[in-house]
N, C-alpha and C positions, 0 to 999 in steps of 0.2 A: 517447300517454303519452311523456313526454321524460325520459331518464336525467340523472343529474347531470352525464354528460361532453357533454350536449347531443345524443347518438345517439337517433333517434326508434325507438321500439317499436312494431312492429303490434300484436302481443298477446304476451302470455307465458304459457304453458302449463304449470301447476303440476301437475295430474293427468297420468298415465302417457297416452301414445300408443300404439297397438297396432293390429292388422289391416291393412288396406291402403289406408284413406280416412283423409285430412286435411281438417277444414272450413275451414280459414282460406281466359335460361335459358342456358343451356342447357348442362348440363356437357358434352355430346358436343359443342356447337358451339365450345367452350373447344379442343378434340382433333380436329376435325373432319378436320383433313388426316392422321391417323394410323390404321393400320390397326387392325381391331376388337382384335388381340392385344397391339400395340404400346401402344394406348391402354389395357388394364388393365394391363400393366406400368409403365406412366407414372404412371396415378392409384394403382397399389398402393405405390410409390416415395413418391408425395405423401402416402400418409396415414402410411407409416412412418415420414417424416421430422419428420412432425407429432404423431407417439406418439398419434393418435386411435384409430388401429386397429393396435393392436401385438401384439394376442393371435393373430397368426396364424404360429406358428413354421413349419409346415411350408411354407406359401406362400413365407415368406421365403427360405426355404431352396431352394425350387424356384424359382416363378416370379419372385421378387424377384432371384435372382442368375441370372437367364437359363437354369436348369435346367428347359426346359419344351417339349415337342415337340407338335405338332399332327399328329394323323394321320385318314387317310379312313374309320375304322372305328369302333365302340364296343368292338370284343372284338380282344383282341391276345395274340400270342404271341412268346415267345422261348425262349432255349436258354443254360444255364448249365452250363459245365463242371465235372465233378466233379474229383477225385483226378488228378494226372497219372500216377500209376503204379497199377496195378492188383493184386491177389491174385490168386492160384493158390489153389485149394481141393483137397484130398484128399477123393475120391469114396469109394475102396474100401480097405481094406488087403488088401495083396498078400502081405505077409510073415508070419511066425512070431513070436510075440514072444519075446524074447531073442536073437533073431539079431544079429549084428553084421555089418549091412548096409555093403558097400564094404571089409571086411576085407581086407587084401592084394592091393588094388587093384582087387578085383572088383566085375563090375557086378550091378547089380541093378535091379528093375521096381519100378513105381509108379504109381500112377492120379491124373489130374488134371480139372478140369472143363473145359476147354479144349484146342485142339490148335494154339495158337499158337506154341509152342517146338518147336525143333528145333537139331540142331547147327549151329552153335556155341557155342548160348545157355548159359551157366550161370544157376543158381538157388540161392536160400538158404532155408534152412529158418527155423522161429520161433525157434530158439535159435542166436543167432550165434557160440557157442564151437564148433559143429561146421564143418568146411569146407564150400567151396561144393559142389556138384553140377552136372557136366559132363553136356549132354545128350548121348545116343548117337544118331546119326541122327532118324528123326521118329515121332511117335507112332503106335499103332493105336487105332483106334475097335474097341472091343469092349464092345458092346450101349449104354449110355449113359456110358460110362467111354472117357478116353483112357489108354491103356497108354504108359509111357514107359519107356526103358533108360536108366540115370544112372551115374556114376561118380565118386567123391570125386575133387576137384581138390585132390591133396595128393602127395607124395614119399613120405610116411610110411606104409610098409605096414602099420603097427599100427593106423591111424586106423581108424574107423568111425563109422556113425550108428546111433543107434537106431530100431527101427521105430516106436515111439509117434510118432516126428516125422510118420509117415505115416497115423496114425487119421484116420478121417474127421472132415472139418471145418478140420483141420491146414491153415494158410496157408504159401503160399512167393510169394516176390517172383523177378523176375527181376534177378538182380544184376549181371551182366558178359557178356562172352563171351570166347572164347579161340581163336585160330586160329593155322596152321601159319605160321612165318616165311618160307617158302617156295613158291610153288605153290600158294596158297590159292585153293580155291574155293567156300569156304562162308562165309556171311555170317547174322548173326542178324537176327530181327525186332524191330520194334516193338510195344508194345501201347499203346491210348490209354485213358485213364481214363475215368469214366461220364460222362455228361451227362445232364442232366436237362431236360425240357421243361415250360414255364410257359405259364398262360393267366390271362388278368385282363381287366378291362372297365372302361369309363369311364361314371361316373354324370351325372347332368344335374339343374340346378338353376335354379329359376325363382321370381319374386318381381314384385309392382307395388304401386303406390300412387297414389292419385287426390287430385288439388285440385280446388276449386270456382272459378268465373269470378271470385269476389270475389276469391279468393286471388292469382290473376294479374293483376287490375287493381291490388290494391296492392302487389306487385312492381313492377309497370310505373312506378305513379305515384312509388315509392321511387327508382327510380334516375334519375328525372327531377330530384328535388328534392335529392338529395345524390349528388355523383359520387365522393367520396372516402371513405364510410363505409358500413360493414355497417349494414343498416337493421332487423335481428333479433337476436334473442338467438342465433341458430344461427351456425353455421361459415361464416367468411367465404372465399369464393374470389375471388380476385385473379387475372385473365388479363393476361398482361405481353408486350408485345411491343416489341423496340428496348428495352427498360429502362423502357416507358411503360405503366401500367395503363389498359387499355382497357375492361375490363369486370368489374365484381365481382357476386358471386353471393350469393344471400340466401336465405330460407327453403325455396324450391322447389329451389334448386341444393344445398342442404345436404340436402334430402331424397333428391335423385338420388344423392348421395354414399353416403347411408344405404343406399339401393336397391343400388347397386352393393356397398357393403360386405355388405349381408343375403346376396345370393345367393355373394360371396367367403366369409361366415362359414359359409353351408352346407355350401360345399365344403371348407373347414378342419375342420368338425366330422366330415365324411365321411373326411376322410383322417388324422384322429387316431384317432377311435372306431367308424368303420364296419366293416362286415362285408361279404363278399361275398355277394351276392343276385340273383337275377332272379324278378321277379315281374310280376304285371300290375294297371294301375291300374282304376280304376272303370270306364272306358270299352273295358277290353279289351286295352290295348296293352302291349306290353312295358317295364318299366324296370328298370334293372339298376344296382348300386352295388358300387362297388370296394373292397376290404379297405384296412381302414385300418392305420395302422403299430403299434397295440396288436396287433391280429391278425396281422400280418407279424411283429412281434418275438419271437411265439411259436414261429415257424418259425428264428428266428434263435439268439439266446444269451440266455435269459432265466434270471433268479437272483431267486428269491423268498426274502425273510428277514422274521423277526417284530420287528425291532429290533434284532437281535444282528449287525449288521454291523459288522467290524472291518477296520481297515487290511489285516491279514493276508489275511483272506477275500474282500475287493475286490482283492488282490494274485494270490492264488490264481485266483480267478474270471477275471482279466485276462490270466494265464499259462496256463489252461487254452485260452483262445481263440487265442494267438499263438502256441503250440507249434509248430513246424515249420509255420507258416504265413508270417510276414512277417520281414523283414529288421528287425534291431534298430534301425535309424535310422528305419523305417516305425510304429514303435510308439507314436504320437502320437494320444491319445485325448482327445476332447472330450464331458463328460458335461451332458446339459440338466436341468436341475431345478429346482425352486420354492426358495424360503426355507428349508422345513422341511429339504428335501436339503441346501442350503449350509451349513446348521446343523448337521447331523449329521455331513457331511464335514469340517468343524473339529474337532467333537468327537472323532472317531474318530482324527483325525491327533494331536489336543491329548493325549488318551489313550495315543497310542504313544509320543509325546514327552516324556511327563510328567516324565521324570527330569531333564532339563534345561533347561525351560521358564524355572524361575527365574534361572537364570545368563546366559540368553541375553539377547544385547544387543535383539534384536528384539522382545522382550516387556517389558523394561523401559528405558524411553527419559527422558531429560531433557525438560522441558517448562515452560512458564510458567503462574502461576496468578495469578487475580484477588483471591485472598483474602491480606488484608495478614498479614505477620507468617512465612508461608511461607518457608523456606528450602530451597533445594535441592530444587525440585518434581520429582516424577516421575509417569510415565503407566505403566499398566499394561496390557497387551493387544493383541493380533495377531488376525490372521485367517488361517488357513490356506485356499487356493482353488487348492491345486495339489500333486500328488503325484507325487515322482519313484521309481518303483520300481525292483527290480532287473533287469536283462538290458533297459535302453534303453526301459523302459514309464512314458511321461510321460502323468499326467492330469490335465486342467483342467476347470475349470466355466464353464457357459453358464447366464444366468438364462432362464426361461419363466415368463412370468406367468400363461399361461393355466393353470400347474399348480396356482396359488395362488388363482384365481378360484373362490370357491363356487358360481358359477351354474354351473361344469361340474363339479364336485363337491361332493355334498352329505354325503359323508362325512367325518366328524371325525377327528381323533388321540385316541385313549381318553384318553390323559393330559393334551394339550393341546387343547383344542378350537378353539383361534385358529387352529391349523393343519388344511388340508384332508388325507386321507390321499395325495392325488396331490402334494400339495407335497414328498414325499419319495421320490416316483419319480423315478429315475434313467436317462434315455434315451440311448442312444447311437446316434447316425445313421448313422454309417460308420466302420468300425473299421479303414478303410485299406485300399488295392489289394492285392489277393492275389499281385500281383507277373506276372499275365498282360498280355500286350500288349493282348488283345483284351477286357479288362476296362474299363466306362466309367470315364472320371474321377471323374465324381458319380454314386454310387450309386443316388442318389434323383432322381426325375424328375418333374414333373407333366405327364401326357399329358392332352391334350384333342380330342375329334373336331372335324376341319376343318367349317365351315358351319353351327356349331350358335350361335355368338354373336348373340343378339336384345338390341339395346337400342334402343328408338325409344318413340313417345308416339301416342297416339289421341286425336282432338279433332274436335269439329264446328263450332260457332259461335265458341268461342273458340280463339284462337292462342297459346299459351305464351311466343312471342317478339314479337307485335304487339298481342294484344289480342283484343277482340271483333271479329268482321268487318264492316266498316262501308262498305266500298266498293261493295256489290253483288255480290260474286262468290259463286261457288256453294259452299255448305258440303257434306260429305260425310254429316253428319249434323244432328240437333236437340241433339247432346248439348253441354251447356254446359261441365262441368267437363273436365278433362285426366286422362288416366290414361298414366302412366309405365310401362314393362314392359322387365325385364330378365332373360335368359335367358342362361345358361353352363354348359359342362360342364368336367369335369376329375377324375382321380383320381390318389392317389399310386402311383408306380411304383417299387419296390425290385429292382434289377437282380438282387440277389445278398443272400438274407437271412442267409446267414452273415457278412456284413459290417455287420449290425445287432445291438444288444443292449440290455437291461433290465434294471434292478435295482428290482425292485419290493416296496415295503413292503406287507406284509398281516399285521395284528396278531394273527391268529388261525391264521397258518400254521405248522403242527407239522412 
């Protein structure tokens, strides 16, 4: 069969293809000088540039940007530092109600949960209207409590502090220290905030496809007859060296590319929707899956709404995260969403700015018109894609086509079924570095287990690069077809879940 352009087609398949077999090379040969992981990165970028495999948002953010690590195990652990400061808790009430503790510069006793404080440490109670409390000497352990002696840090003899500030559960922080200006031999200590240990695991993925010996023959025959054209309706791969095309791929090459895409899409789906699990396969061997972003974001900053999202609620959500967390210059947020979310983002900002839109020159502009007789034509309309909130918060949008694809979300918007529910989901993949020098520059990484990459083929009588064996050499089997195999590993690692968030639309949420 010959198309109008003169390109020969072996066969056009109109019915869906699936499973592992096709009835009708070699991609790895094109990149044979590259290591497996670099090969994967290179091909991922090739696909991304062609827009053919563009639905792998997390793979692009990690593997595509070089944010990946290869480790020698499928289970890994790491530690995330908590708050820089800790709270001390009152564990016992040692004073009578109504007492004026510290009045007349007197000393008083109280109980805390740790013995980490001593003279010259100075602490502050929950109500910062009261003076600081200077620690006298060292604490004494009485039962399960640590008894301290304190004195108000003030020169006002009428000052005092209420005993209720020392009720069980009340909190204190180390505020300062105070030493003599001569012959000092006392020094305060330091307290470190909490640290959390995390453990996760790496999933593995595999796929294969088979072609018959006839398909291989047609491929090789096609390469002989046409050096510059793709001979199938599939995706063409051109291998160039020194600016010269030395090899072109056809159906089998495209099928190999789809095989790579299949296992990478398996991994992408696990990175988005997966839940951590440990199970056994049918042969009794352990199989693991790592948590996906949607599971991890529940440990981050998840905000659920039923469609009532406003500019104010968005601003309140972000301020609740950033308060006491980042410097103002670091409050730059990128929201990944679908077309529904982009539309909703525009609408809530339009509602907020409705009072002045009609006089804004960005909304009403001069334009041209093809309609005869129209003088002074105007164009109306613009789109909000960025939100500059107070205190240095900047919000920008990024489009994620996966959220619009009904293949991945069957739930439809109740009022506009053209949109999926996920189209309105807004994911924030990094809320910024918390300021610690130990924090990773990129909060998300793809972790892969070393020596798990498998990309090969099995054949007997038919070699996919040479055709049938005809020189009398030994065949490994009597298999006439060729089977291509691809296995890989990888899972999403979010080092600090406090740096991610999601704004989730749920129509039935109350």
